C-alpha positions in Angstrom: 15.5 -14.2 9.8 15.4 -10.6 8.5 17.8 -8.1 9.9 15.2 -5.5 9.4 13.0 -5.7 12.5 10.5 -3.4 14.1 8.2 -3.1 17.1 5.4 -1.8 14.8 4.9 -1.6 11.1 2.5 0.5 9.1 1.8 -0.1 5.4 1.1 2.8 3.0 -0.4 2.0 -0.4 0.7 5.1 -2.3 -0.8 6.9 -5.2 2.5 6.7 -7.2 2.1 5.4 -10.7 4.5 5.0 -13.6 4.1 4.9 -17.3 3.9 1.4 -18.6 7.3 -0.3 -18.3 8.9 2.8 -16.9 10.6 3.6 -13.6 10.8 7.4 -13.8 9.1 9.4 -11.1 6.7 12.0 -12.3 6.1 15.4 -10.5 3.0 14.1 -8.8 4.9 11.2 -7.3 7.7 13.5 -6.2 5.3 15.9 -4.4 3.7 12.9 -2.7 7.1 11.6 -1.5 8.2 15.0 -0.2 4.9 15.3 1.8 5.2 11.8 3.1 8.8 12.3 4.2 8.1 15.6 5.9 5.2 14.0 7.8 7.4 11.2 9.1 10.2 13.7 10.1 7.7 15.6 12.3 7.1 12.5 14.4 8.9 12.7 17.8 10.4 9.2 17.3 11.6 9.7 13.7 15.1 8.6 14.6 13.8 5.1 15.1 12.0 4.8 11.8 13.1 2.6 8.9 11.4 2.7 5.5 10.9 -0.4 3.3 9.8 0.4 -0.3 8.2 -2.3 -2.3 7.9 -1.9 -6.1 5.4 -3.7 -8.3 5.2 -4.1 -12.1 2.0 -6.0 -13.0 1.6 -3.7 -16.0 4.4 -5.7 -17.7 3.6 -9.0 -19.3 7.0 -10.6 -19.4 7.9 -12.1 -16.0 11.6 -11.4 -16.1 10.9 -7.7 -16.9 8.4 -7.5 -14.1 11.1 -8.3 -11.6 13.6 -5.8 -13.2 11.1 -2.9 -13.5 9.6 -3.4 -10.0 13.1 -3.3 -8.5 13.9 -0.1 -10.5 10.7 1.5 -9.4 11.4 0.8 -5.7 14.9 2.0 -6.1 13.7 5.2 -7.8 11.5 6.0 -4.8 14.3 5.1 -2.3 16.8 7.3 -4.2 14.5 10.2 -4.4 13.8 10.0 -0.7 17.5 10.0 0.0 18.4 12.8 -2.3 15.6 15.3 -2.1 16.2 18.6 -0.2 13.7 17.2 2.3 15.6 14.0 2.4 14.8 11.2 4.8 16.9 11.1 7.9 16.3 7.4 8.4 17.4 4.1 6.7 15.6 3.2 3.5 15.5 -0.3 2.0 13.9 -1.2 -1.3 13.1 -4.3 -3.4 11.0 -5.3 -6.3 8.2 -7.9 -6.0 7.6 -8.4 -9.7 3.8 -8.6 -10.3 3.1 -8.6 -6.6 2.4 -12.2 -5.7 0.8 -12.5 -2.2 1.0 -8.7 -1.8 -1.8 -8.4 -4.3 -4.6 -10.8 -3.6 -8.3 -10.7 -2.6 -7.6 -10.2 1.1 -4.9 -7.6 0.6 -5.4 -3.8 0.7 -3.0 -3.6 -2.2 -4.8 -3.5 -5.5 -3.6 -4.6 -8.9 -3.2 -0.9 -9.8 -0.7 -0.3 -7.0 2.9 0.2 -8.0 4.6 1.3 -4.8 4.0 0.2 -1.2 5.9 1.8 1.6 6.3 0.1 5.0 7.2 2.3 8.0 9.0 0.3 10.6 9.2 1.8 14.1 11.3 0.8 17.1 13.5 -2.2 17.9 16.9 -0.6 17.4 
């Protein structure tokens, strides 16, 4: 079983996009992440929050590269959240899901254009 548990989980499909095959955050993505982090920090129970960043790379055709790039994208988001002047005060985990698999299907809110999904886990410390 996962060591990362929560009482409640909220999923955020972000508007963060990367150039094809790239894992560098642009200014729009950085602004989004700063606002996102500030919003979470204003919550009264922000000490009990954990973030889980999921990177996707369905814009890459080679499967091995999808896994590498998706992990780099998730790590870029996690690193930015940890190092920005408005840095997150909670644990941040990240991983790449390659092209998305079950995260991107007909019944999922995650579209094929999505490249970053953030889960906010609350409680159960």
